[in-house]
mmCIF file of the N, C-alpha and C atoms, coordinates in Angstrom:
data_MODEL
# 
_entry.id   MODEL 
# 
loop_
_atom_site.group_PDB 
_atom_site.id 
_atom_site.type_symbol 
_atom_site.label_atom_id 
_atom_site.label_alt_id 
_atom_site.label_comp_id 
_atom_site.label_asym_id 
_atom_site.label_entity_id 
_atom_site.label_seq_id 
_atom_site.pdbx_PDB_ins_code 
_atom_site.Cartn_x 
_atom_site.Cartn_y 
_atom_site.Cartn_z 
_atom_site.occupancy 
_atom_site.B_iso_or_equiv 
_atom_site.pdbx_formal_charge 
_atom_site.auth_seq_id 
_atom_site.auth_comp_id 
_atom_site.auth_asym_id 
_atom_site.auth_atom_id 
_atom_site.pdbx_PDB_model_num 
ATOM 1   N N  . MET A 1 1  ? -19.767 -34.826 -149.804 1.00 0.00 ? 1  MET A N  1 
ATOM 2   C CA . MET A 1 1  ? -19.455 -35.706 -148.698 1.00 0.00 ? 1  MET A CA 1 
ATOM 3   C C  . MET A 1 1  ? -20.693 -36.033 -147.887 1.00 0.00 ? 1  MET A C  1 
ATOM 4   N N  . ALA A 1 2  ? -21.450 -35.033 -147.450 1.00 0.00 ? 2  ALA A N  1 
ATOM 5   C CA . ALA A 1 2  ? -22.589 -35.270 -146.577 1.00 0.00 ? 2  ALA A CA 1 
ATOM 6   C C  . ALA A 1 2  ? -23.666 -36.107 -147.248 1.00 0.00 ? 2  ALA A C  1 
ATOM 7   N N  . SER A 1 3  ? -23.851 -35.960 -148.553 1.00 0.00 ? 3  SER A N  1 
ATOM 8   C CA . SER A 1 3  ? -24.901 -36.706 -149.221 1.00 0.00 ? 3  SER A CA 1 
ATOM 9   C C  . SER A 1 3  ? -24.606 -38.203 -149.235 1.00 0.00 ? 3  SER A C  1 
ATOM 10  N N  . GLN A 1 4  ? -23.347 -38.601 -149.070 1.00 0.00 ? 4  GLN A N  1 
ATOM 11  C CA . GLN A 1 4  ? -22.979 -40.007 -149.044 1.00 0.00 ? 4  GLN A CA 1 
ATOM 12  C C  . GLN A 1 4  ? -22.988 -40.573 -147.630 1.00 0.00 ? 4  GLN A C  1 
ATOM 13  N N  . SER A 1 5  ? -23.214 -39.740 -146.664 1.00 0.00 ? 5  SER A N  1 
ATOM 14  C CA . SER A 1 5  ? -23.164 -40.140 -145.273 1.00 0.00 ? 5  SER A CA 1 
ATOM 15  C C  . SER A 1 5  ? -24.295 -41.083 -144.904 1.00 0.00 ? 5  SER A C  1 
ATOM 16  N N  . ARG A 1 6  ? -23.979 -42.050 -144.068 1.00 0.00 ? 6  ARG A N  1 
ATOM 17  C CA . ARG A 1 6  ? -25.022 -42.919 -143.533 1.00 0.00 ? 6  ARG A CA 1 
ATOM 18  C C  . ARG A 1 6  ? -25.731 -42.251 -142.365 1.00 0.00 ? 6  ARG A C  1 
ATOM 19  N N  . ILE A 1 7  ? -25.135 -41.228 -141.786 1.00 0.00 ? 7  ILE A N  1 
ATOM 20  C CA . ILE A 1 7  ? -25.781 -40.469 -140.722 1.00 0.00 ? 7  ILE A CA 1 
ATOM 21  C C  . ILE A 1 7  ? -26.756 -39.520 -141.402 1.00 0.00 ? 7  ILE A C  1 
ATOM 22  N N  . LYS A 1 8  ? -28.038 -39.807 -141.255 1.00 0.00 ? 8  LYS A N  1 
ATOM 23  C CA . LYS A 1 8  ? -29.055 -39.058 -141.992 1.00 0.00 ? 8  LYS A CA 1 
ATOM 24  C C  . LYS A 1 8  ? -29.748 -37.985 -141.165 1.00 0.00 ? 8  LYS A C  1 
ATOM 25  N N  . SER A 1 9  ? -29.636 -38.071 -139.847 1.00 0.00 ? 9  SER A N  1 
ATOM 26  C CA . SER A 1 9  ? -30.347 -37.095 -139.031 1.00 0.00 ? 9  SER A CA 1 
ATOM 27  C C  . SER A 1 9  ? -29.495 -36.676 -137.840 1.00 0.00 ? 9  SER A C  1 
ATOM 28  N N  . PRO A 1 10 ? -29.805 -35.500 -137.310 1.00 0.00 ? 10 PRO A N  1 
ATOM 29  C CA . PRO A 1 10 ? -29.073 -35.044 -136.134 1.00 0.00 ? 10 PRO A CA 1 
ATOM 30  C C  . PRO A 1 10 ? -29.315 -35.938 -134.926 1.00 0.00 ? 10 PRO A C  1 
ATOM 31  N N  . VAL A 1 11 ? -30.443 -36.629 -134.898 1.00 0.00 ? 11 VAL A N  1 
ATOM 32  C CA . VAL A 1 11 ? -30.732 -37.541 -133.792 1.00 0.00 ? 11 VAL A CA 1 
ATOM 33  C C  . VAL A 1 11 ? -29.691 -38.662 -133.763 1.00 0.00 ? 11 VAL A C  1 
ATOM 34  N N  . GLU A 1 12 ? -29.349 -39.176 -134.932 1.00 0.00 ? 12 GLU A N  1 
ATOM 35  C CA . GLU A 1 12 ? -28.310 -40.212 -135.008 1.00 0.00 ? 12 GLU A CA 1 
ATOM 36  C C  . GLU A 1 12 ? -26.976 -39.671 -134.518 1.00 0.00 ? 12 GLU A C  1 
ATOM 37  N N  . LEU A 1 13 ? -26.669 -38.449 -134.890 1.00 0.00 ? 13 LEU A N  1 
ATOM 38  C CA . LEU A 1 13 ? -25.420 -37.822 -134.472 1.00 0.00 ? 13 LEU A CA 1 
ATOM 39  C C  . LEU A 1 13 ? -25.395 -37.633 -132.956 1.00 0.00 ? 13 LEU A C  1 
ATOM 40  N N  . GLN A 1 14 ? -26.511 -37.226 -132.370 1.00 0.00 ? 14 GLN A N  1 
ATOM 41  C CA . GLN A 1 14 ? -26.587 -36.961 -130.928 1.00 0.00 ? 14 GLN A CA 1 
ATOM 42  C C  . GLN A 1 14 ? -26.319 -38.201 -130.087 1.00 0.00 ? 14 GLN A C  1 
ATOM 43  N N  . LYS A 1 15 ? -26.545 -39.386 -130.638 1.00 0.00 ? 15 LYS A N  1 
ATOM 44  C CA . LYS A 1 15 ? -26.265 -40.627 -129.897 1.00 0.00 ? 15 LYS A CA 1 
ATOM 45  C C  . LYS A 1 15 ? -24.826 -40.667 -129.414 1.00 0.00 ? 15 LYS A C  1 
ATOM 46  N N  . TYR A 1 16 ? -23.934 -40.085 -130.190 1.00 0.00 ? 16 TYR A N  1 
ATOM 47  C CA . TYR A 1 16 ? -22.516 -40.120 -129.870 1.00 0.00 ? 16 TYR A CA 1 
ATOM 48  C C  . TYR A 1 16 ? -22.061 -38.928 -129.032 1.00 0.00 ? 16 TYR A C  1 
ATOM 49  N N  . LEU A 1 17 ? -22.983 -38.036 -128.703 1.00 0.00 ? 17 LEU A N  1 
ATOM 50  C CA . LEU A 1 17 ? -22.637 -36.826 -127.959 1.00 0.00 ? 17 LEU A CA 1 
ATOM 51  C C  . LEU A 1 17 ? -23.149 -36.852 -126.524 1.00 0.00 ? 17 LEU A C  1 
ATOM 52  N N  . LYS A 1 18 ? -23.481 -38.039 -126.040 1.00 0.00 ? 18 LYS A N  1 
ATOM 53  C CA . LYS A 1 18 ? -23.945 -38.163 -124.654 1.00 0.00 ? 18 LYS A CA 1 
ATOM 54  C C  . LYS A 1 18 ? -22.849 -37.710 -123.712 1.00 0.00 ? 18 LYS A C  1 
ATOM 55  N N  . GLY A 1 19 ? -23.257 -36.962 -122.692 1.00 0.00 ? 19 GLY A N  1 
ATOM 56  C CA . GLY A 1 19 ? -22.314 -36.506 -121.687 1.00 0.00 ? 19 GLY A CA 1 
ATOM 57  C C  . GLY A 1 19 ? -21.657 -35.175 -121.985 1.00 0.00 ? 19 GLY A C  1 
ATOM 58  N N  . VAL A 1 20 ? -21.984 -34.574 -123.122 1.00 0.00 ? 20 VAL A N  1 
ATOM 59  C CA . VAL A 1 20 ? -21.397 -33.270 -123.454 1.00 0.00 ? 20 VAL A CA 1 
ATOM 60  C C  . VAL A 1 20 ? -22.035 -32.194 -122.594 1.00 0.00 ? 20 VAL A C  1 
ATOM 61  N N  . ASP A 1 21 ? -21.207 -31.369 -121.980 1.00 0.00 ? 21 ASP A N  1 
ATOM 62  C CA . ASP A 1 21 ? -21.679 -30.205 -121.234 1.00 0.00 ? 21 ASP A CA 1 
ATOM 63  C C  . ASP A 1 21 ? -21.634 -29.000 -122.162 1.00 0.00 ? 21 ASP A C  1 
ATOM 64  N N  . TYR A 1 22 ? -22.797 -28.397 -122.374 1.00 0.00 ? 22 TYR A N  1 
ATOM 65  C CA . TYR A 1 22 ? -22.900 -27.226 -123.250 1.00 0.00 ? 22 TYR A CA 1 
ATOM 66  C C  . TYR A 1 22 ? -22.858 -25.976 -122.413 1.00 0.00 ? 22 TYR A C  1 
ATOM 67  N N  . PRO A 1 23 ? -22.319 -24.873 -122.964 1.00 0.00 ? 23 PRO A N  1 
ATOM 68  C CA . PRO A 1 23 ? -21.763 -24.744 -124.304 1.00 0.00 ? 23 PRO A CA 1 
ATOM 69  C C  . PRO A 1 23 ? -20.512 -25.596 -124.451 1.00 0.00 ? 23 PRO A C  1 
ATOM 70  N N  . ALA A 1 24 ? -20.277 -26.036 -125.694 1.00 0.00 ? 24 ALA A N  1 
ATOM 71  C CA . ALA A 1 24 ? -19.165 -26.934 -125.982 1.00 0.00 ? 24 ALA A CA 1 
ATOM 72  C C  . ALA A 1 24 ? -18.455 -26.500 -127.261 1.00 0.00 ? 24 ALA A C  1 
ATOM 73  N N  . SER A 1 25 ? -17.166 -26.712 -127.277 1.00 0.00 ? 25 SER A N  1 
ATOM 74  C CA . SER A 1 25 ? -16.398 -26.430 -128.489 1.00 0.00 ? 25 SER A CA 1 
ATOM 75  C C  . SER A 1 25 ? -16.498 -27.630 -129.426 1.00 0.00 ? 25 SER A C  1 
ATOM 76  N N  . LYS A 1 26 ? -16.107 -27.416 -130.654 1.00 0.00 ? 26 LYS A N  1 
ATOM 77  C CA . LYS A 1 26 ? -16.064 -28.514 -131.617 1.00 0.00 ? 26 LYS A CA 1 
ATOM 78  C C  . LYS A 1 26 ? -15.141 -29.616 -131.099 1.00 0.00 ? 26 LYS A C  1 
ATOM 79  N N  . GLU A 1 27 ? -14.034 -29.223 -130.477 1.00 0.00 ? 27 GLU A N  1 
ATOM 80  C CA . GLU A 1 27 ? -13.096 -30.203 -129.924 1.00 0.00 ? 27 GLU A CA 1 
ATOM 81  C C  . GLU A 1 27 ? -13.747 -31.019 -128.811 1.00 0.00 ? 27 GLU A C  1 
ATOM 82  N N  . ASP A 1 28 ? -14.601 -30.373 -127.997 1.00 0.00 ? 28 ASP A N  1 
ATOM 83  C CA . ASP A 1 28 ? -15.332 -31.095 -126.951 1.00 0.00 ? 28 ASP A CA 1 
ATOM 84  C C  . ASP A 1 28 ? -16.266 -32.147 -127.556 1.00 0.00 ? 28 ASP A C  1 
ATOM 85  N N  . LEU A 1 29 ? -16.934 -31.770 -128.640 1.00 0.00 ? 29 LEU A N  1 
ATOM 86  C CA . LEU A 1 29 ? -17.852 -32.705 -129.298 1.00 0.00 ? 29 LEU A CA 1 
ATOM 87  C C  . LEU A 1 29 ? -17.095 -33.905 -129.856 1.00 0.00 ? 29 LEU A C  1 
ATOM 88  N N  . ILE A 1 30 ? -15.960 -33.639 -130.468 1.00 0.00 ? 30 ILE A N  1 
ATOM 89  C CA . ILE A 1 30 ? -15.155 -34.714 -131.055 1.00 0.00 ? 30 ILE A CA 1 
ATOM 90  C C  . ILE A 1 30 ? -14.642 -35.643 -129.954 1.00 0.00 ? 30 ILE A C  1 
ATOM 91  N N  . ALA A 1 31 ? -14.147 -35.072 -128.865 1.00 0.00 ? 31 ALA A N  1 
ATOM 92  C CA . ALA A 1 31 ? -13.627 -35.888 -127.765 1.00 0.00 ? 31 ALA A CA 1 
ATOM 93  C C  . ALA A 1 31 ? -14.726 -36.765 -127.164 1.00 0.00 ? 31 ALA A C  1 
ATOM 94  N N  . ALA A 1 32 ? -15.909 -36.192 -126.954 1.00 0.00 ? 32 ALA A N  1 
ATOM 95  C CA . ALA A 1 32 ? -17.014 -36.965 -126.387 1.00 0.00 ? 32 ALA A CA 1 
ATOM 96  C C  . ALA A 1 32 ? -17.445 -38.071 -127.333 1.00 0.00 ? 32 ALA A C  1 
ATOM 97  N N  . SER A 1 33 ? -17.506 -37.773 -128.605 1.00 0.00 ? 33 SER A N  1 
ATOM 98  C CA . SER A 1 33 ? -17.939 -38.791 -129.562 1.00 0.00 ? 33 SER A CA 1 
ATOM 99  C C  . SER A 1 33 ? -16.924 -39.925 -129.635 1.00 0.00 ? 33 SER A C  1 
ATOM 100 N N  . GLU A 1 34 ? -15.648 -39.597 -129.540 1.00 0.00 ? 34 GLU A N  1 
ATOM 101 C CA . GLU A 1 34 ? -14.614 -40.646 -129.515 1.00 0.00 ? 34 GLU A CA 1 
ATOM 102 C C  . GLU A 1 34 ? -14.795 -41.538 -128.290 1.00 0.00 ? 34 GLU A C  1 
ATOM 103 N N  . GLN A 1 35 ? -15.060 -40.927 -127.140 1.00 0.00 ? 35 GLN A N  1 
ATOM 104 C CA . GLN A 1 35 ? -15.269 -41.695 -125.908 1.00 0.00 ? 35 GLN A CA 1 
ATOM 105 C C  . GLN A 1 35 ? -16.522 -42.562 -125.998 1.00 0.00 ? 35 GLN A C  1 
ATOM 106 N N  . ASN A 1 36 ? -17.492 -42.125 -126.783 1.00 0.00 ? 36 ASN A N  1 
ATOM 107 C CA . ASN A 1 36 ? -18.742 -42.867 -126.938 1.00 0.00 ? 36 ASN A CA 1 
ATOM 108 C C  . ASN A 1 36 ? -18.702 -43.863 -128.097 1.00 0.00 ? 36 ASN A C  1 
ATOM 109 N N  . GLY A 1 37 ? -17.512 -44.077 -128.654 1.00 0.00 ? 37 GLY A N  1 
ATOM 110 C CA . GLY A 1 37 ? -17.352 -45.097 -129.671 1.00 0.00 ? 37 GLY A CA 1 
ATOM 111 C C  . GLY A 1 37 ? -17.831 -44.727 -131.061 1.00 0.00 ? 37 GLY A C  1 
ATOM 112 N N  . ALA A 1 38 ? -17.797 -43.440 -131.369 1.00 0.00 ? 38 ALA A N  1 
ATOM 113 C CA . ALA A 1 38 ? -18.266 -42.989 -132.683 1.00 0.00 ? 38 ALA A CA 1 
ATOM 114 C C  . ALA A 1 38 ? -17.381 -43.518 -133.797 1.00 0.00 ? 38 ALA A C  1 
ATOM 115 N N  . PRO A 1 39 ? -17.997 -43.899 -134.909 1.00 0.00 ? 39 PRO A N  1 
ATOM 116 C CA . PRO A 1 39 ? -17.200 -44.302 -136.070 1.00 0.00 ? 39 PRO A CA 1 
ATOM 117 C C  . PRO A 1 39 ? -16.540 -43.078 -136.712 1.00 0.00 ? 39 PRO A C  1 
ATOM 118 N N  . ARG A 1 40 ? -15.576 -43.338 -137.556 1.00 0.00 ? 40 ARG A N  1 
ATOM 119 C CA . ARG A 1 40 ? -14.850 -42.254 -138.234 1.00 0.00 ? 40 ARG A CA 1 
ATOM 120 C C  . ARG A 1 40 ? -15.794 -41.314 -138.971 1.00 0.00 ? 40 ARG A C  1 
ATOM 121 N N  . GLU A 1 41 ? -16.833 -41.847 -139.554 1.00 0.00 ? 41 GLU A N  1 
ATOM 122 C CA . GLU A 1 41 ? -17.811 -41.029 -140.286 1.00 0.00 ? 41 GLU A CA 1 
ATOM 123 C C  . GLU A 1 41 ? -18.382 -39.919 -139.403 1.00 0.00 ? 41 GLU A C  1 
ATOM 124 N N  . VAL A 1 42 ? -18.706 -40.246 -138.160 1.00 0.00 ? 42 VAL A N  1 
ATOM 125 C CA . VAL A 1 42 ? -19.247 -39.250 -137.235 1.00 0.00 ? 42 VAL A CA 1 
ATOM 126 C C  . VAL A 1 42 ? -18.186 -38.211 -136.907 1.00 0.00 ? 42 VAL A C  1 
ATOM 127 N N  . LEU A 1 43 ? -16.974 -38.654 -136.672 1.00 0.00 ? 43 LEU A N  1 
ATOM 128 C CA . LEU A 1 43 ? -15.884 -37.711 -136.375 1.00 0.00 ? 43 LEU A CA 1 
ATOM 129 C C  . LEU A 1 43 ? -15.664 -36.762 -137.544 1.00 0.00 ? 43 LEU A C  1 
ATOM 130 N N  . ASP A 1 44 ? -15.730 -37.281 -138.756 1.00 0.00 ? 44 ASP A N  1 
ATOM 131 C CA . ASP A 1 44 ? -15.574 -36.439 -139.941 1.00 0.00 ? 44 ASP A CA 1 
ATOM 132 C C  . ASP A 1 44 ? -16.696 -35.410 -140.044 1.00 0.00 ? 44 ASP A C  1 
ATOM 133 N N  . ILE A 1 45 ? -17.905 -35.827 -139.740 1.00 0.00 ? 45 ILE A N  1 
ATOM 134 C CA . ILE A 1 45 ? -19.042 -34.892 -139.760 1.00 0.00 ? 45 ILE A CA 1 
ATOM 135 C C  . ILE A 1 45 ? -18.820 -33.787 -138.741 1.00 0.00 ? 45 ILE A C  1 
ATOM 136 N N  . LEU A 1 46 ? -18.434 -34.160 -137.529 1.00 0.00 ? 46 LEU A N  1 
ATOM 137 C CA . LEU A 1 46 ? -18.209 -33.154 -136.488 1.00 0.00 ? 46 LEU A CA 1 
ATOM 138 C C  . LEU A 1 46 ? -17.100 -32.187 -136.878 1.00 0.00 ? 46 LEU A C  1 
ATOM 139 N N  . ARG A 1 47 ? -16.051 -32.704 -137.456 1.00 0.00 ? 47 ARG A N  1 
ATOM 140 C CA . ARG A 1 47 ? -14.949 -31.825 -137.894 1.00 0.00 ? 47 ARG A CA 1 
ATOM 141 C C  . ARG A 1 47 ? -15.415 -30.846 -138.971 1.00 0.00 ? 47 ARG A C  1 
ATOM 142 N N  . GLY A 1 48 ? -16.382 -31.252 -139.767 1.00 0.00 ? 48 GLY A N  1 
ATOM 143 C CA . GLY A 1 48 ? -16.865 -30.421 -140.853 1.00 0.00 ? 48 GLY A CA 1 
ATOM 144 C C  . GLY A 1 48 ? -17.977 -29.456 -140.488 1.00 0.00 ? 48 GLY A C  1 
ATOM 145 N N  . LEU A 1 49 ? -18.454 -29.519 -139.247 1.00 0.00 ? 49 LEU A N  1 
ATOM 146 C CA . LEU A 1 49 ? -19.544 -28.618 -138.856 1.00 0.00 ? 49 LEU A CA 1 
ATOM 147 C C  . LEU A 1 49 ? -19.105 -27.162 -138.929 1.00 0.00 ? 49 LEU A C  1 
ATOM 148 N N  . PRO A 1 50 ? -19.990 -26.307 -139.442 1.00 0.00 ? 50 PRO A N  1 
ATOM 149 C CA . PRO A 1 50 ? -19.675 -24.877 -139.417 1.00 0.00 ? 50 PRO A CA 1 
ATOM 150 C C  . PRO A 1 50 ? -19.717 -24.358 -137.979 1.00 0.00 ? 50 PRO A C  1 
ATOM 151 N N  . GLY A 1 51 ? -18.811 -23.502 -137.640 1.00 0.00 ? 51 GLY A N  1 
ATOM 152 C CA . GLY A 1 51 ? -18.753 -22.954 -136.289 1.00 0.00 ? 51 GLY A CA 1 
ATOM 153 C C  . GLY A 1 51 ? -17.790 -23.730 -135.419 1.00 0.00 ? 51 GLY A C  1 
ATOM 154 N N  . ASP A 1 52 ? -17.378 -23.101 -134.332 1.00 0.00 ? 52 ASP A N  1 
ATOM 155 C CA . ASP A 1 52 ? -16.419 -23.716 -133.416 1.00 0.00 ? 52 ASP A CA 1 
ATOM 156 C C  . ASP A 1 52 ? -16.974 -23.901 -132.015 1.00 0.00 ? 52 ASP A C  1 
ATOM 157 N N  . ARG A 1 53 ? -18.146 -23.323 -131.740 1.00 0.00 ? 53 ARG A N  1 
ATOM 158 C CA . ARG A 1 53 ? -18.734 -23.392 -130.401 1.00 0.00 ? 53 ARG A CA 1 
ATOM 159 C C  . ARG A 1 53 ? -20.240 -23.584 -130.547 1.00 0.00 ? 53 ARG A C  1 
ATOM 160 N N  . PHE A 1 54 ? -20.782 -24.443 -129.704 1.00 0.00 ? 54 PHE A N  1 
ATOM 161 C CA . PHE A 1 54 ? -22.200 -24.792 -129.781 1.00 0.00 ? 54 PHE A CA 1 
ATOM 162 C C  . PHE A 1 54 ? -22.819 -24.611 -128.404 1.00 0.00 ? 54 PHE A C  1 
ATOM 163 N N  . GLU A 1 55 ? -23.896 -23.849 -128.361 1.00 0.00 ? 55 GLU A N  1 
ATOM 164 C CA . GLU A 1 55 ? -24.530 -23.506 -127.091 1.00 0.00 ? 55 GLU A CA 1 
ATOM 165 C C  . GLU A 1 55 ? -25.412 -24.624 -126.535 1.00 0.00 ? 55 GLU A C  1 
ATOM 166 N N  . SER A 1 56 ? -25.864 -25.510 -127.413 1.00 0.00 ? 56 SER A N  1 
ATOM 167 C CA . SER A 1 56 ? -26.783 -26.577 -126.999 1.00 0.00 ? 56 SER A CA 1 
ATOM 168 C C  . SER A 1 56 ? -26.828 -27.646 -128.085 1.00 0.00 ? 56 SER A C  1 
ATOM 169 N N  . PRO A 1 57 ? -27.472 -28.780 -127.804 1.00 0.00 ? 57 PRO A N  1 
ATOM 170 C CA . PRO A 1 57 ? -27.654 -29.777 -128.851 1.00 0.00 ? 57 PRO A CA 1 
ATOM 171 C C  . PRO A 1 57 ? -28.376 -29.215 -130.075 1.00 0.00 ? 57 PRO A C  1 
ATOM 172 N N  . VAL A 1 58 ? -29.257 -28.260 -129.857 1.00 0.00 ? 58 VAL A N  1 
ATOM 173 C CA . VAL A 1 58 ? -29.964 -27.642 -130.976 1.00 0.00 ? 58 VAL A CA 1 
ATOM 174 C C  . VAL A 1 58 ? -28.982 -26.935 -131.905 1.00 0.00 ? 58 VAL A C  1 
ATOM 175 N N  . GLY A 1 59 ? -27.967 -26.320 -131.354 1.00 0.00 ? 59 GLY A N  1 
ATOM 176 C CA . GLY A 1 59 ? -26.939 -25.676 -132.168 1.00 0.00 ? 59 GLY A CA 1 
ATOM 177 C C  . GLY A 1 59 ? -26.202 -26.678 -133.045 1.00 0.00 ? 59 GLY A C  1 
ATOM 178 N N  . VAL A 1 60 ? -25.932 -27.854 -132.487 1.00 0.00 ? 60 VAL A N  1 
ATOM 179 C CA . VAL A 1 60 ? -25.288 -28.909 -133.271 1.00 0.00 ? 60 VAL A CA 1 
ATOM 180 C C  . VAL A 1 60 ? -26.230 -29.365 -134.377 1.00 0.00 ? 60 VAL A C  1 
ATOM 181 N N  . GLU A 1 61 ? -27.500 -29.518 -134.059 1.00 0.00 ? 61 GLU A N  1 
ATOM 182 C CA . GLU A 1 61 ? -28.487 -29.941 -135.055 1.00 0.00 ? 61 GLU A CA 1 
ATOM 183 C C  . GLU A 1 61 ? -28.580 -28.931 -136.197 1.00 0.00 ? 61 GLU A C  1 
ATOM 184 N N  . LYS A 1 62 ? -28.568 -27.652 -135.871 1.00 0.00 ? 62 LYS A N  1 
ATOM 185 C CA . LYS A 1 62 ? -28.627 -26.612 -136.915 1.00 0.00 ? 62 LYS A CA 1 
ATOM 186 C C  . LYS A 1 62 ? -27.403 -26.671 -137.796 1.00 0.00 ? 62 LYS A C  1 
ATOM 187 N N  . ALA A 1 63 ? -26.230 -26.847 -137.192 1.00 0.00 ? 63 ALA A N  1 
ATOM 188 C CA . ALA A 1 63 ? -24.995 -26.927 -137.979 1.00 0.00 ? 63 ALA A CA 1 
ATOM 189 C C  . ALA A 1 63 ? -25.016 -28.171 -138.871 1.00 0.00 ? 63 ALA A C  1 
ATOM 190 N N  . PHE A 1 64 ? -25.498 -29.279 -138.358 1.00 0.00 ? 64 PHE A N  1 
ATOM 191 C CA . PHE A 1 64 ? -25.619 -30.505 -139.150 1.00 0.00 ? 64 PHE A CA 1 
ATOM 192 C C  . PHE A 1 64 ? -26.556 -30.257 -140.335 1.00 0.00 ? 64 PHE A C  1 
ATOM 193 N N  . GLY A 1 65 ? -27.646 -29.553 -140.082 1.00 0.00 ? 65 GLY A N  1 
ATOM 194 C CA . GLY A 1 65 ? -28.583 -29.223 -141.152 1.00 0.00 ? 65 GLY A CA 1 
ATOM 195 C C  . GLY A 1 65 ? -27.945 -28.403 -142.252 1.00 0.00 ? 65 GLY A C  1 
ATOM 196 N N  . GLU A 1 66 ? -27.026 -27.521 -141.898 1.00 0.00 ? 66 GLU A N  1 
ATOM 197 C CA . GLU A 1 66 ? -26.320 -26.721 -142.902 1.00 0.00 ? 66 GLU A CA 1 
ATOM 198 C C  . GLU A 1 66 ? -25.440 -27.600 -143.780 1.00 0.00 ? 66 GLU A C  1 
ATOM 199 N N  . LEU A 1 67 ? -24.908 -28.678 -143.214 1.00 0.00 ? 67 LEU A N  1 
ATOM 200 C CA . LEU A 1 67 ? -24.069 -29.595 -143.988 1.00 0.00 ? 67 LEU A CA 1 
ATOM 201 C C  . LEU A 1 67 ? -24.889 -30.377 -145.008 1.00 0.00 ? 67 LEU A C  1 
ATOM 202 N N  . THR A 1 68 ? -26.115 -30.687 -144.661 1.00 0.00 ? 68 THR A N  1 
ATOM 203 C CA . THR A 1 68 ? -26.927 -31.578 -145.488 1.00 0.00 ? 68 THR A CA 1 
ATOM 204 C C  . THR A 1 68 ? -27.795 -30.834 -146.491 1.00 0.00 ? 68 THR A C  1 
ATOM 205 N N  . THR A 1 69 ? -27.715 -29.500 -146.508 1.00 0.00 ? 69 THR A N  1 
ATOM 206 C CA . THR A 1 69 ? -28.528 -28.741 -147.478 1.00 0.00 ? 69 THR A CA 1 
ATOM 207 C C  . THR A 1 69 ? -27.681 -28.250 -148.623 1.00 0.00 ? 69 THR A C  1 
# 
């Protein structure tokens, strides 16, 4: 799934996470991305991230990296 994604970097993913207060749950990330107009592809990526809680944007980036390796 991730190899077919048009979202190639965590920076692209972070565009849709503006306004998130960390630490944040996966549900918080999904809700914020929906409010920021994220496409379904981004929502699917967020749902697939390993872990349920993220301490900072760096934590999201690390989890995204695990998906793409």
